[in-house]
N, CA, C and O atoms as CSV, one atom per row, in Angstrom:
chain,resi,resn,atom,element,x,y,z
A,1,MET,N,N,25.209,21.482,-4.973
A,1,MET,CA,C,24.851,20.065,-4.594
A,1,MET,C,C,25.269,19.334,-6.046
A,1,MET,O,O,24.890,19.645,-7.175
A,2,SER,N,N,25.930,18.550,-5.749
A,2,SER,CA,C,26.210,18.081,-7.670
A,2,SER,C,C,25.059,16.998,-7.032
A,2,SER,O,O,24.790,16.672,-5.876
A,3,MET,N,N,24.592,16.659,-8.171
A,3,MET,CA,C,23.577,15.493,-9.543
A,3,MET,C,C,24.584,14.564,-9.593
A,3,MET,O,O,25.714,14.705,-10.059
A,4,LYS,N,N,23.826,13.096,-8.806
A,4,LYS,CA,C,24.292,11.668,-9.605
A,4,LYS,C,C,22.947,11.074,-9.760
A,4,LYS,O,O,21.915,10.960,-9.098
A,5,ILE,N,N,23.641,10.578,-11.512
A,5,ILE,CA,C,22.711,9.736,-12.233
A,5,ILE,C,C,23.255,8.600,-12.547
A,5,ILE,O,O,24.271,8.313,-13.181
A,6,ILE,N,N,22.024,7.661,-11.745
A,6,ILE,CA,C,22.303,6.447,-12.531
A,6,ILE,C,C,21.502,5.784,-13.407
A,6,ILE,O,O,20.287,5.613,-13.311
A,7,VAL,N,N,22.298,5.389,-14.332
A,7,VAL,CA,C,20.929,4.227,-15.315
A,7,VAL,C,C,21.525,2.658,-15.816
A,7,VAL,O,O,22.496,2.159,-16.385
A,8,SER,N,N,20.108,2.238,-15.121
A,8,SER,CA,C,20.684,0.967,-15.771
A,8,SER,C,C,19.256,0.545,-15.990
A,8,SER,O,O,18.194,1.011,-15.575
A,9,GLN,N,N,19.705,-1.025,-17.180
A,9,GLN,CA,C,18.689,-1.278,-17.956
A,9,GLN,C,C,17.632,-2.531,-17.662
A,9,GLN,O,O,18.007,-3.698,-17.544
A,10,GLN,N,N,16.459,-2.161,-17.579
A,10,GLN,CA,C,15.433,-4.439,-17.046
A,10,GLN,C,C,14.838,-4.384,-17.910
A,10,GLN,O,O,13.794,-3.741,-18.023
A,11,GLY,N,N,15.342,-5.021,-18.691
A,11,GLY,CA,C,14.605,-5.538,-19.751
A,11,GLY,C,C,14.212,-5.204,-21.205
A,11,GLY,O,O,14.796,-5.999,-21.942
A,12,LYS,N,N,13.428,-4.314,-21.928
A,12,LYS,CA,C,13.478,-3.479,-21.980
A,12,LYS,C,C,12.896,-2.056,-22.108
A,12,LYS,O,O,12.657,-1.254,-23.012
A,13,LYS,N,N,12.767,-2.142,-20.570
A,13,LYS,CA,C,12.576,-0.996,-19.895
A,13,LYS,C,C,13.923,0.257,-19.140
A,13,LYS,O,O,14.888,-0.477,-18.925
A,14,ILE,N,N,14.151,1.109,-18.884
A,14,ILE,CA,C,15.443,1.647,-18.371
A,14,ILE,C,C,14.854,2.390,-17.131
A,14,ILE,O,O,13.751,2.926,-17.025
A,15,LEU,N,N,15.796,2.296,-16.280
A,15,LEU,CA,C,15.639,2.698,-14.982
A,15,LEU,C,C,16.513,4.077,-14.684
A,15,LEU,O,O,17.726,3.928,-14.535
A,16,VAL,N,N,16.085,5.097,-14.613
A,16,VAL,CA,C,16.800,6.244,-14.391
A,16,VAL,C,C,16.288,6.948,-12.410
A,16,VAL,O,O,15.254,7.403,-11.921
A,17,GLU,N,N,17.614,6.677,-11.905
A,17,GLU,CA,C,17.489,7.132,-10.575
A,17,GLU,C,C,18.726,8.463,-10.783
A,17,GLU,O,O,19.898,8.585,-11.138
A,18,PHE,N,N,17.855,9.104,-10.417
A,18,PHE,CA,C,18.498,11.076,-9.693
A,18,PHE,C,C,18.597,10.993,-8.632
A,18,PHE,O,O,17.609,10.802,-7.924
A,19,ARG,N,N,19.969,11.120,-8.085
A,19,ARG,CA,C,19.887,12.032,-6.796
A,19,ARG,C,C,21.200,12.844,-6.620
A,19,ARG,O,O,22.350,12.884,-7.057
A,20,ARG,N,N,20.178,13.625,-5.511
A,20,ARG,CA,C,20.539,15.083,-5.537
A,20,ARG,C,C,20.747,15.363,-3.695
A,20,ARG,O,O,19.679,15.064,-3.161
A,21,GLY,N,N,21.505,15.706,-2.930
A,21,GLY,CA,C,21.109,15.247,-1.893
A,21,GLY,C,C,20.801,14.408,-1.087
A,21,GLY,O,O,21.611,13.489,-0.973
A,22,LYS,N,N,19.407,14.351,-0.108
A,22,LYS,CA,C,19.363,13.513,0.336
A,22,LYS,C,C,17.784,13.135,-0.782
A,22,LYS,O,O,17.236,12.033,-0.757
A,23,ALA,N,N,17.391,14.089,-1.507
A,23,ALA,CA,C,16.461,13.743,-2.532
A,23,ALA,C,C,17.074,12.955,-3.715
A,23,ALA,O,O,18.050,13.292,-4.385
A,24,VAL,N,N,15.807,11.091,-3.934
A,24,VAL,CA,C,16.532,10.243,-4.700
A,24,VAL,C,C,15.071,10.517,-5.604
A,24,VAL,O,O,14.008,10.861,-5.089
A,25,ASP,N,N,15.245,10.331,-6.739
A,25,ASP,CA,C,13.712,10.151,-7.243
A,25,ASP,C,C,14.345,9.143,-8.655
A,25,ASP,O,O,15.280,9.504,-9.370
A,26,LYS,N,N,13.459,7.644,-8.836
A,26,LYS,CA,C,13.695,6.996,-9.919
A,26,LYS,C,C,12.400,6.900,-10.723
A,26,LYS,O,O,11.250,6.916,-10.283
A,27,TYR,N,N,12.813,6.798,-11.991
A,27,TYR,CA,C,11.669,6.705,-13.050
A,27,TYR,C,C,12.382,6.184,-14.132
A,27,TYR,O,O,13.494,6.394,-14.617
A,28,ARG,N,N,10.963,5.074,-14.501
A,28,ARG,CA,C,11.430,3.761,-15.605
A,28,ARG,C,C,10.643,4.170,-16.550
A,28,ARG,O,O,9.426,4.256,-16.383
A,29,ILE,N,N,11.356,4.530,-17.871
A,29,ILE,CA,C,10.946,5.177,-19.377
A,29,ILE,C,C,11.625,3.958,-20.337
A,29,ILE,O,O,12.642,3.325,-20.051
A,30,ASP,N,N,10.948,3.825,-21.326
A,30,ASP,CA,C,10.613,2.775,-22.040
A,30,ASP,C,C,11.472,3.008,-23.638
A,30,ASP,O,O,11.491,2.172,-24.542
A,31,LYS,N,N,12.097,4.279,-23.659
A,31,LYS,CA,C,13.519,4.167,-24.610
A,31,LYS,C,C,14.452,5.585,-23.993
A,31,LYS,O,O,14.078,6.137,-22.959
A,32,ALA,N,N,15.633,6.055,-24.725
A,32,ALA,CA,C,16.799,6.433,-23.997
A,32,ALA,C,C,16.383,8.142,-24.534
A,32,ALA,O,O,16.665,9.097,-23.809
A,33,ASP,N,N,15.864,8.275,-25.545
A,33,ASP,CA,C,14.793,9.729,-25.500
A,33,ASP,C,C,13.926,10.086,-24.754
A,33,ASP,O,O,13.531,11.238,-24.931
A,34,ASP,N,N,13.369,9.386,-23.787
A,34,ASP,CA,C,12.659,10.059,-23.257
A,34,ASP,C,C,13.302,10.355,-21.784
A,34,ASP,O,O,12.670,10.680,-20.779
A,35,PHE,N,N,14.740,10.160,-21.903
A,35,PHE,CA,C,15.570,10.885,-20.695
A,35,PHE,C,C,15.168,11.986,-20.237
A,35,PHE,O,O,14.968,12.148,-19.033
A,36,LEU,N,N,14.941,13.156,-21.367
A,36,LEU,CA,C,14.485,14.559,-21.425
A,36,LEU,C,C,13.720,14.466,-20.676
A,36,LEU,O,O,13.919,15.040,-19.606
A,37,VAL,N,N,12.641,13.803,-20.843
A,37,VAL,CA,C,11.664,13.503,-19.987
A,37,VAL,C,C,11.778,13.972,-18.395
A,37,VAL,O,O,11.357,14.875,-17.672
A,38,ALA,N,N,12.524,12.914,-18.316
A,38,ALA,CA,C,12.348,12.415,-16.849
A,38,ALA,C,C,13.264,13.304,-16.433
A,38,ALA,O,O,13.097,13.633,-15.259
A,39,ILE,N,N,14.200,13.824,-16.995
A,39,ILE,CA,C,15.076,14.714,-16.471
A,39,ILE,C,C,14.223,16.500,-15.850
A,39,ILE,O,O,14.287,17.208,-14.845
A,40,ASP,N,N,13.623,16.518,-16.956
A,40,ASP,CA,C,12.256,17.654,-16.714
A,40,ASP,C,C,11.771,17.540,-15.821
A,40,ASP,O,O,11.791,18.508,-15.060
A,41,ARG,N,N,10.748,15.763,-15.217
A,41,ARG,CA,C,10.145,15.735,-14.047
A,41,ARG,C,C,10.278,15.946,-12.872
A,41,ARG,O,O,9.517,16.244,-11.951
A,42,PHE,N,N,11.963,15.653,-13.047
A,42,PHE,CA,C,12.707,15.396,-11.742
A,42,PHE,C,C,13.089,17.231,-10.657
A,42,PHE,O,O,12.948,17.507,-9.465
A,43,PHE,N,N,13.652,18.155,-12.019
A,43,PHE,CA,C,13.008,19.565,-11.779
A,43,PHE,C,C,12.235,20.435,-11.580
A,43,PHE,O,O,12.360,21.350,-10.766
A,44,ARG,N,N,11.259,20.215,-12.383
A,44,ARG,CA,C,9.690,20.192,-11.465
A,44,ARG,C,C,9.802,20.269,-10.335
A,44,ARG,O,O,9.934,21.225,-9.570
A,45,LYS,N,N,9.712,18.474,-10.115
A,45,LYS,CA,C,9.130,18.077,-8.792
A,45,LYS,C,C,9.966,18.768,-7.600
A,45,LYS,O,O,9.475,19.165,-6.542
A,46,ARG,N,N,11.241,18.831,-7.951
A,46,ARG,CA,C,12.031,19.195,-6.664
A,46,ARG,C,C,12.719,20.697,-7.162
A,46,ARG,O,O,13.792,21.072,-6.690
A,47,LYS,N,N,11.961,21.496,-8.172
A,47,LYS,CA,C,11.959,22.713,-7.996
A,47,LYS,C,C,12.840,23.618,-8.494
A,47,LYS,O,O,12.947,24.844,-8.480
A,48,ILE,N,N,13.747,22.233,-9.162
A,48,ILE,CA,C,15.410,23.134,-9.691
A,48,ILE,C,C,15.879,23.808,-10.534
A,48,ILE,O,O,15.813,23.209,-11.608
A,49,ARG,N,N,16.489,25.093,-10.656
A,49,ARG,CA,C,16.235,26.414,-11.647
A,49,ARG,C,C,17.100,26.224,-13.187
A,49,ARG,O,O,16.812,26.512,-14.349
A,50,THR,N,N,18.157,25.662,-12.603
A,50,THR,CA,C,19.345,25.659,-13.401
A,50,THR,C,C,20.599,24.066,-12.828
A,50,THR,O,O,20.943,23.581,-11.750
A,51,MET,N,N,20.888,23.783,-14.305
A,51,MET,CA,C,21.668,22.279,-13.901
A,51,MET,C,C,22.977,22.410,-12.638
A,51,MET,O,O,23.515,21.612,-11.871
A,52,GLY,N,N,23.120,23.960,-12.950
A,52,GLY,CA,C,24.045,23.990,-11.593
A,52,GLY,C,C,25.289,23.053,-11.844
A,52,GLY,O,O,25.739,23.226,-12.977
A,53,GLN,N,N,25.847,22.281,-11.241
A,53,GLN,CA,C,27.072,21.161,-11.278
A,53,GLN,C,C,26.856,19.932,-11.530
A,53,GLN,O,O,26.511,19.271,-10.551
A,54,MET,N,N,26.940,19.389,-12.513
A,54,MET,CA,C,26.439,17.780,-12.736
A,54,MET,C,C,27.530,17.099,-12.007
A,54,MET,O,O,28.623,17.647,-11.864
A,55,GLY,N,N,27.246,15.806,-11.495
A,55,GLY,CA,C,27.999,14.505,-11.004
A,55,GLY,C,C,28.081,13.887,-12.321
A,55,GLY,O,O,27.784,14.203,-13.473
A,56,PRO,N,N,28.705,12.670,-11.592
A,56,PRO,CA,C,28.477,11.644,-12.488
A,56,PRO,C,C,27.616,10.960,-12.879
A,56,PRO,O,O,26.622,10.864,-12.158
A,57,ILE,N,N,27.660,10.035,-14.483
A,57,ILE,CA,C,26.601,9.525,-14.299
A,57,ILE,C,C,27.084,8.116,-14.872
A,57,ILE,O,O,27.843,7.876,-15.810
A,58,ARG,N,N,26.421,7.290,-14.034
A,58,ARG,CA,C,26.668,5.907,-14.237
A,58,ARG,C,C,26.262,4.709,-14.953
A,58,ARG,O,O,25.333,4.296,-14.258
A,59,LEU,N,N,26.381,4.011,-15.796
A,59,LEU,CA,C,25.424,3.358,-16.367
A,59,LEU,C,C,25.718,2.129,-15.960
A,59,LEU,O,O,26.909,1.825,-16.024
A,60,ILE,N,N,24.669,1.013,-15.396
A,60,ILE,CA,C,24.973,-0.086,-14.489
A,60,ILE,C,C,24.609,-1.658,-15.412
A,60,ILE,O,O,23.609,-1.851,-16.103
A,61,GLY,N,N,25.397,-2.337,-15.239
A,61,GLY,CA,C,24.878,-3.329,-15.520
A,61,GLY,C,C,24.741,-3.585,-17.825
A,61,GLY,O,O,25.405,-2.767,-18.461
A,62,PRO,N,N,24.188,-4.307,-18.387
A,62,PRO,CA,C,24.163,-4.688,-19.806
A,62,PRO,C,C,22.968,-3.334,-20.423
A,62,PRO,O,O,21.772,-3.506,-20.662
A,63,ILE,N,N,23.617,-2.259,-20.536
A,63,ILE,CA,C,23.246,-1.246,-21.421
A,63,ILE,C,C,23.164,-1.392,-22.935
A,63,ILE,O,O,24.224,-1.950,-23.216
A,64,GLY,N,N,22.626,-1.237,-23.830
A,64,GLY,CA,C,22.730,-0.938,-25.109
A,64,GLY,C,C,23.591,0.172,-25.761
A,64,GLY,O,O,23.647,1.320,-25.320
A,65,VAL,N,N,24.019,-0.115,-26.465
A,65,VAL,CA,C,25.364,1.097,-27.009
A,65,VAL,C,C,24.268,2.604,-27.471
A,65,VAL,O,O,24.703,3.755,-27.469
A,66,LEU,N,N,22.840,2.229,-27.829
A,66,LEU,CA,C,22.386,3.121,-28.621
A,66,LEU,C,C,22.303,4.131,-27.585
A,66,LEU,O,O,22.833,5.241,-27.591
A,67,THR,N,N,21.391,3.477,-26.476
A,67,THR,CA,C,20.726,3.736,-25.539
A,67,THR,C,C,21.946,5.020,-24.338
A,67,THR,O,O,21.928,6.098,-23.742
A,68,GLU,N,N,22.925,3.686,-24.696
A,68,GLU,CA,C,24.136,4.225,-23.679
A,68,GLU,C,C,24.771,6.133,-24.858
A,68,GLU,O,O,25.121,7.228,-24.417
A,69,ARG,N,N,24.637,5.673,-26.210
A,69,ARG,CA,C,25.529,7.051,-26.740
A,69,ARG,C,C,24.255,8.387,-26.645
A,69,ARG,O,O,24.393,9.610,-26.677
A,70,ILE,N,N,23.286,7.707,-26.546
A,70,ILE,CA,C,22.094,9.108,-26.649
A,70,ILE,C,C,21.511,9.354,-25.315
A,70,ILE,O,O,20.456,9.982,-25.226
A,71,ILE,N,N,22.446,8.663,-23.714
A,71,ILE,CA,C,22.321,9.701,-23.169
A,71,ILE,C,C,23.305,10.258,-22.526
A,71,ILE,O,O,23.407,11.160,-21.695
A,72,ARG,N,N,24.133,9.426,-23.163
A,72,ARG,CA,C,26.089,10.321,-22.786
A,72,ARG,C,C,25.544,11.416,-23.938
A,72,ARG,O,O,25.717,12.502,-23.384
A,73,ALA,N,N,24.955,11.677,-25.306
A,73,ALA,CA,C,24.808,12.805,-25.816
A,73,ALA,C,C,24.718,14.033,-24.873
A,73,ALA,O,O,25.430,14.986,-24.556
A,74,ILE,N,N,23.007,13.344,-24.467
A,74,ILE,CA,C,22.283,14.363,-23.891
A,74,ILE,C,C,22.850,15.214,-22.696
A,74,ILE,O,O,22.667,16.393,-22.393
A,75,MET,N,N,23.586,14.234,-22.130
A,75,MET,CA,C,24.436,14.782,-20.629
A,75,MET,C,C,25.356,15.858,-21.502
A,75,MET,O,O,25.046,17.048,-21.439
A,76,LEU,N,N,26.219,15.541,-22.123
A,76,LEU,CA,C,27.124,16.287,-22.969
A,76,LEU,C,C,26.574,18.099,-22.789
A,76,LEU,O,O,27.013,19.152,-22.327
A,77,GLY,N,N,25.216,17.522,-23.568
A,77,GLY,CA,C,24.867,19.306,-23.569
A,77,GLY,C,C,24.414,19.633,-23.003
A,77,GLY,O,O,24.378,20.863,-23.048
A,78,LEU,N,N,23.505,18.882,-21.766
A,78,LEU,CA,C,23.108,20.010,-21.126
A,78,LEU,C,C,24.270,21.061,-20.118
A,78,LEU,O,O,24.264,22.241,-19.769
A,79,ARG,N,N,25.401,19.629,-19.870
A,79,ARG,CA,C,26.692,20.789,-19.226
A,79,ARG,C,C,26.973,21.503,-19.355
A,79,ARG,O,O,27.847,21.876,-18.572
A,80,PHE,N,N,26.416,22.749,-20.813
A,80,PHE,CA,C,26.693,23.541,-21.149
A,80,PHE,C,C,25.748,24.591,-20.126
A,80,PHE,O,O,24.582,24.542,-19.735
A,81,ASP,N,N,26.837,25.515,-19.921
A,81,ASP,CA,C,26.018,26.517,-19.076
A,81,ASP,C,C,25.700,27.797,-19.924
A,81,ASP,O,O,26.557,28.510,-20.446
A,82,PHE,N,N,24.045,28.025,-19.998
A,82,PHE,CA,C,23.911,28.564,-20.843
A,82,PHE,C,C,23.051,30.414,-19.879
A,82,PHE,O,O,21.992,30.501,-19.257
A,83,ASP,N,N,23.523,30.915,-20.015
A,83,ASP,CA,C,22.980,32.360,-19.077
A,83,ASP,C,C,22.571,33.374,-19.856
A,83,ASP,O,O,23.180,34.343,-20.309
A,84,ASN,N,N,20.891,32.841,-19.997
A,84,ASN,CA,C,19.283,33.789,-20.510
A,84,ASN,C,C,19.223,34.855,-19.737
A,84,ASN,O,O,18.721,35.824,-20.307
A,85,GLU,N,N,19.707,35.112,-18.135
A,85,GLU,CA,C,19.229,36.219,-17.492
A,85,GLU,C,C,20.411,37.153,-18.050
A,85,GLU,O,O,21.623,36.944,-18.103
A,86,GLN,N,N,19.543,38.391,-18.496
A,86,GLN,CA,C,20.681,39.782,-19.322
A,86,GLN,C,C,20.330,41.165,-17.723
A,86,GLN,O,O,20.850,42.281,-17.746
């Protein structure tokens, strides 16, 4: 099951929406650096252990260039498949 991530900016806040199947979680964060914290919260809440197949990321509305670059860099880093089990 793939996960969709929708990012939009509302004033100085960033709204991040995670969709995985019927599960939808929304997080309002102060800065793009907090994006990883939102991902961790979503994974703990939904008891997801691995990134698996990540779906598309959609950036909606006027989003700052720095915010977009930070989020895209995080997503690229998360797409790597790390096998920690031996």
